[in-house]
ZAMARGU-4260 file (C-alpha; in steps of 0.2 Angstrom, whole numbers, plus 5000, padded with zeros to 4 digits):
<rodrens>
0) 4884/5011/5162 | 4874/4994/5164 | 4881/4977/5167 | 4873/4962/5161 | 4875/4943/5164
5) 4864/4938/5150 | 4876/4929/5137 | 4865/4917/5127 | 4878/4910/5114 | 4896/4910/5110
10) 4899/4907/5091 | 4917/4908/5084 | 4923/4926/5087 | 4905/4932/5092 | 4896/4933/5108
15) 4877/4935/5109 | 4869/4944/5124 | 4851/4949/5129 | 4849/4968/5134 | 4834/4978/5139
20) 4839/4995/5132 | 4845/5002/5115 | 4863/4998/5111 | 4873/5008/5098 | 4882/5000/5083
25) 4901/4999/5085 | 4899/5003/5104 | 4914/4996/5114 | 4910/4982/5126 | 4920/4975/5141
30) 4917/4957/5145 | 4923/4951/5162 | 4926/4932/5164 | 4923/4922/5179 | 4941/4922/5184
35) 4942/4941/5183 | 4950/4943/5166 | 4943/4957/5155 | 4941/4956/5136 | 4936/4970/5125
40) 4924/4969/5111 | 4913/4979/5099 | 4895/4979/5095 | 4893/4971/5078 | 4874/4970/5077
45) 4860/4977/5088 | 4842/4971/5087 | 4827/4972/5099 | 4833/4964/5115 | 4849/4955/5107
50) 4866/4961/5103 | 4880/4952/5094 | 4898/4957/5100 | 4914/4953/5091 | 4928/4950/5104
55) 4945/4957/5099 | 4955/4945/5111 | 4946/4929/5106 | 4931/4921/5115 | 4941/4908/5125
60) 4935/4907/5143 | 4919/4917/5140 | 4903/4908/5146 | 4886/4912/5152 | 4893/4917/5169
65) 4903/4931/5161 | 4898/4949/5163 | 4895/4962/5149 | 4897/4980/5151 | 4893/4993/5137
70) 4904/5008/5138 | 4893/5020/5128 | 4907/5025/5116 | 4915/5019/5100 | 4933/5013/5099
75) 4945/5027/5099 | 4964/5028/5095 | 4975/5039/5107 | 4985/5050/5095 | 5000/5060/5097
80) 5016/5065/5087 | 5025/5054/5100 | 5018/5039/5092 | 5033/5040/5079 | 5046/5027/5084
85) 5033/5016/5093 | 5027/4998/5090 | 5009/4993/5094 | 4999/4977/5093 | 4984/4976/5082
90) 4973/4984/5095 | 4984/4999/5097 | 4993/4994/5114 | 5012/4997/5115 | 5022/4981/5114
95) 5039/4989/5113 | 5043/4991/5132 | 5042/5009/5130 | 5033/5022/5141 | 5014/5024/5141
100) 5007/5034/5127 | 5001/5051/5133 | 4989/5056/5119 | 4985/5074/5113 | 4967/5067/5110
105) 4957/5051/5107 | 4949/5049/5090 | 4936/5038/5083 | 4944/5025/5072 | 4929/5023/5060
110) 4934/5040/5051 | 4927/5045/5035 | 4932/5047/5017 | 4938/5064/5012 | 4925/5076/5006
115) 4926/5076/4987 | 4924/5094/4986 | 4939/5097/4998 | 4950/5085/4989 | 4966/5092/4981
120) 4970/5081/4965 | 4986/5071/4968 | 5000/5078/4957 | 5016/5078/4967 | 5029/5065/4962
125) 5036/5053/4976 | 5053/5046/4972 | 5053/5028/4979 | 5071/5025/4972 | 5063/5010/4963
130) 5065/5011/4944 | 5051/5000/4940 | 5039/5011/4950 | 5047/5029/4947 | 5051/5026/4929
135) 5036/5016/4923 | 5022/5018/4936 | 5025/5034/4945 | 5018/5036/4963 | 5011/5053/4968
140) 5007/5060/4985 | 4989/5056/4990 | 4987/5041/4979 | 4982/5023/4983 | 4993/5011/4973
145) 4992/4993/4979 | 5005/4979/4976 | 4997/4963/4968 | 5008/4949/4974 | 5007/4930/4977
150) 5011/4919/4992 | 5030/4917/4994 | 5035/4932/4984 | 5046/4946/4991 | 5032/4959/4991
155) 5037/4964/5009 | 5055/4967/5004 | 5048/4979/4991 | 5037/4988/5003 | 5051/4990/5016
160) 5062/4997/5002 | 5049/5010/4997 | 5047/5014/5016 | 5065/5017/5018 | 5068/5027/5002
165) 5052/5037/4999 | 5056/5056/4997 | 5053/5071/4986 | 5067/5076/4973 | 5077/5091/4977
170) 5073/5099/4961 | 5054/5098/4965 | 5057/5107/4982 | 5068/5120/4974 | 5054/5123/4961
175) 5041/5125/4975 | 5053/5138/4984 | 5055/5148/4968 | 5036/5149/4965 | 5026/5165/4971
180) 5012/5154/4978 | 5020/5138/4985 | 5009/5122/4982 | 5001/5114/4997 | 5011/5100/5004
185) 5029/5108/5002 | 5032/5109/5021 | 5050/5105/5026 | 5058/5097/5041 | 5076/5099/5047
190) 5089/5101/5034 | 5076/5106/5021 | 5069/5089/5018 | 5050/5086/5017 | 5045/5077/5032
195) 5039/5060/5029 | 5031/5047/5041 | 5027/5029/5038 | 5012/5020/5046 | 5015/5002/5044
200) 5000/4990/5048 | 5003/4971/5047 | 4988/4960/5048 | 4989/4941/5050 | 5008/4940/5047
205) 5019/4926/5055 | 5031/4929/5069 | 5046/4927/5057 | 5039/4940/5046 | 5036/4952/5060
210) 5055/4949/5066 | 5061/4953/5048 | 5051/4969/5048 | 5057/4975/5065 | 5075/4970/5061
215) 5074/4980/5044 | 5066/4995/5053 | 5079/4996/5066 | 5094/4992/5055 | 5090/5006/5043
220) 5084/5019/5056 | 5067/5019/5048 | 5058/5016/5064 | 5062/5033/5070 | 5049/5040/5058
225) 5037/5026/5058 | 5022/5020/5068 | 5021/5001/5067 | 5005/4990/5071 | 5007/4971/5072
230) 4993/4959/5071 | 5001/4941/5070 | 4994/4926/5063 | 4990/4918/5080 | 4981/4934/5086
235) 4962/4934/5084 | 4955/4937/5067 | 4943/4950/5073 | 4957/4961/5078 | 4962/4962/5060
240) 4946/4972/5056 | 4952/4986/5068 | 4971/4986/5064 | 4970/4996/5048 | 4957/5008/5055
245) 4969/5012/5070 | 4983/5014/5058 | 4973/5026/5046 | 4967/5036/5061 | 4985/5038/5066
250) 4990/5043/5049 | 4976/5056/5048 | 4982/5064/5064 | 5000/5065/5058 | 4995/5071/5040
255) 4982/5084/5044 | 4986/5090/5062 | 5005/5088/5062 | 5008/5091/5043 | 5017/5076/5039
260) 5017/5067/5022 | 5012/5050/5027 | 5015/5034/5018 | 5003/5020/5024 | 5008/5002/5021
265) 4994/4989/5024 | 5000/4971/5023 | 4991/4959/5020 | 4974/4964/5014 | 4970/4946/5010
270) 4971/4942/5028 | 4960/4956/5032 | 4947/4950/5020 | 4948/4932/5026 | 4944/4939/5044
275) 4928/4948/5036 | 4923/4931/5028 | 4925/4922/5045 | 4915/4935/5054 | 4901/4934/5041
280) 4901/4915/5042 | 4899/4916/5061 | 4884/4929/5059 | 4876/4917/5046 | 4876/4930/5032
285) 4871/4926/5015 | 4889/4925/5006 | 4894/4934/4990 | 4907/4929/4978 | 4918/4914/4984
290) 4910/4915/5001 | 4916/4933/5005 | 4903/4946/5012 | 4893/4955/4999 | 4897/4971/5007
295) 4916/4968/5005 | 4918/4981/4991 | 4910/4995/5003 | 4921/4989/5017 | 4937/4990/5007
300) 4932/5007/5000 | 4930/5014/5018 | 4949/5010/5020 | 4956/5015/5004 | 4946/5031/5002
305) 4955/5038/5018 | 4970/5042/5007 | 4972/5059/4998 | 4975/5077/5000 | 4964/5091/5007
310) 4964/5109/5000 | 4972/5121/5012 | 4981/5106/5022 | 5000/5104/5020 | 5000/5085/5024
315) 4995/5070/5014 | 4991/5052/5015 | 4998/5040/5002 | 4993/5021/5003 | 5001/5006/4997
320) 4990/4991/5001 | 4998/4974/4999 | 4988/4959/4994 | 4993/4941/4990 | 4981/4935/4976
325) 4975/4917/4980 | 4982/4906/4966 | 4990/4921/4958 | 4972/4925/4951 | 4969/4943/4948
330) 4951/4940/4945 | 4949/4934/4963 | 4936/4945/4973 | 4950/4954/4983 | 4961/4960/4969
335) 4946/4963/4958 | 4937/4974/4970 | 4954/4983/4976 | 4957/4987/4957 | 4940/4996/4956
340) 4944/5007/4971 | 4962/5011/4969 | 4972/5021/4956 | 4981/5007/4948 | 4992/4992/4954
345) 5010/4986/4954 | 5012/4967/4950 | 5025/4957/4959 | 5027/4943/4947 | 5032/4925/4950
350) 5041/4922/4934 | 5052/4938/4936 | 5056/4932/4954 | 5061/4915/4947 | 5074/4924/4936
355) 5081/4932/4951 | 5076/4949/4948 | 5074/4961/4963 | 5062/4968/4964 | 5052/4956/4953
360) 5040/4970/4946 | 5031/4965/4930 | 5028/4980/4920 | 5015/4976/4906 | 5000/4974/4918
365) 5006/4987/4931 | 4998/5004/4930 | 4998/5020/4939 | 4982/5030/4933 | 4989/5046/4941
370) 5007/5045/4933 | 5004/5059/4920 | 5000/5071/4935 | 5017/5067/4943 | 5028/5068/4927
375) 5034/5082/4916 | 5043/5098/4916 | 5045/5105/4934 | 5041/5089/4942 | 5054/5077/4937
380) 5061/5079/4919 | 5053/5084/4903 | 5058/5067/4895 | 5050/5056/4909 | 5033/5053/4900
385) 5041/5050/4883 | 5054/5038/4890 | 5041/5028/4899 | 5030/5026/4884 | 5044/5021/4873
390) 5051/5009/4885 | 5034/5001/4887 | 5031/4999/4869 | 5049/4992/4866 | 5047/4979/4880
395) 5030/4974/4874 | 5037/4971/4856 | 5051/4961/4864 | 5039/4951/4874 | 5028/4947/4858
400) 5044/4942/4849 | 5049/4930/4863 | 5034/4919/4858 | 5039/4919/4840 | 5057/4915/4844
405) 5052/4899/4853 | 5044/4893/4837 | 5056/4899/4823 | 5072/4903/4832 | 5083/4918/4832
410) 5090/4915/4815 | 5074/4917/4806 | 5071/4934/4814 | 5077/4951/4807 | 5091/4960/4815
415) 5079/4973/4822 | 5068/4959/4829 | 5084/4952/4838 | 5087/4970/4845 | 5070/4970/4852
420) 5073/4953/4860 | 5090/4959/4867 | 5081/4975/4874 | 5068/4965/4883 | 5082/4955/4892
425) 5092/4970/4896 | 5076/4980/4902 | 5073/4966/4915 | 5091/4964/4920 | 5096/4982/4921
430) 5081/4993/4923 | 5069/4982/4933 | 5082/4972/4942 | 5092/4984/4954 | 5092/4975/4971
435) 5082/4979/4987 | 5096/4989/4994 | 5099/5000/4979 | 5091/5017/4978 | 5090/5026/4961
440) 5086/5045/4959 | 5074/5048/4945 | 5088/5055/4935 | 5098/5039/4937 | 5082/5029/4932
445) 5079/5039/4916 | 5098/5038/4912 | 5097/5019/4912 | 5081/5021/4901 | 5090/5031/4888
450) 5105/5019/4888 | 5093/5005/4884 | 5083/5015/4871 | 5100/5020/4862 | 5101/5001/4857
455) 5088/5006/4843 | 5091/5018/4828 | 5084/5035/4831 | 5070/5032/4818 | 5063/5018/4829
460) 5060/5030/4844 | 5043/5036/4837 | 5036/5040/4854 | 5050/5052/4860 | 5051/5071/4854
465) 5065/5074/4842 | 5072/5087/4853 | 5074/5075/4868 | 5082/5062/4856 | 5095/5075/4851
470) 5098/5079/4870 | 5098/5062/4878 | 5102/5049/4864 | 5118/5040/4867 | 5127/5040/4850
475) 5141/5029/4856 | 5129/5015/4861 | 5132/4998/4854 | 5118/4993/4842 | 5115/4980/4828
480) 5113/4985/4810 | 5095/4986/4805 | 5089/4977/4789 | 5080/4988/4776 | 5062/4984/4773
485) 5058/4974/4757
</rodrens>
């Protein structure tokens, strides 16, 4: 290990130093300041005779008299099952006044995407207890399903609700137990419940938001099965580039070594991408769209593609990245690129929030591309897919008629059209709006769906099998008479 006192420039979060030997990319660096304080950094670029170093703790106090030591290894995360229940900063250091972490091993945080040949296709339903997700945009284990939100919207409340309530339905566990060849991932913890762990990584959040997160984790007891990483808004932006990698390395250990089903929540990916742009500007890189680095798609993919299932492994990693769309614009580079990589998106909508709906999920643009794999007989209920399709079609019809109602008024519409308008209102107020503290089983969600669909005469339910209509349709539901066609 050599020590250099050859710093030539300090630019934003970067330090440039001259060297006389080859230095590896991503190598960890210690910078000792004149006053004796030591800061950590990482080699960002290595050329002949010059290296650029991104400093995690910020470059305040670093000058030409500071010493640089290259440690000859990349950044590693100390991993152990004892991390559950701990709170760490954005660099992986404990900040909860707990004991020192005694790791089972130290793992490189860069990681790698799961080998496509070894991937097991995600197909196991996760019950979040949120009807707008379970009923309409089902989440399955191993999926990456982001929340597209906007500044000031309660996306964090929704994320915490999912973290508290995520589970596997009892009927799914019983079906696995009855099978001659149990599916991978059906490991059980105490009391017969599948073991879930939550890895929560916050990037660039305010102290107030951090306090709210911790209060909720402690109040609900969710902290006992969680590992929390906290990078605050006043922490160095460079640290945000390593926080999600530390979190995902921890998740990989818990999933594939300790056989947990891990839910990884990353908030806010917009702050992460802003850190990439800041570093790119300091390096004087040629910018891409709206000033973001041209390699941002690849960088995001290295994070999102670390979710999934591996054949022969019981554990799984499911990701819910959260991003606030600047200006509520889903064509912005961050949501645009995220949408290409992930398997759908859940929209947290400003208009729904202004109506007081909790959670304010807007169903029409929301999508779970793997929903069909997580629904159907033996997984939830045989009517799940049909009910979802019919609810979506009826709500879309009601949305279209709202525009027409504003022009001609309700009196000019037919009785059936008015039923669709009433359905749209009730769908938002009763199906989507359930409160952040209410948990619904998939059976309860589908029962609410059938109650709403029973507003229509049976002949209008053209997306549901007749046998299901006979079994679940509410004959005693109140409905308006329908005008005959001319």
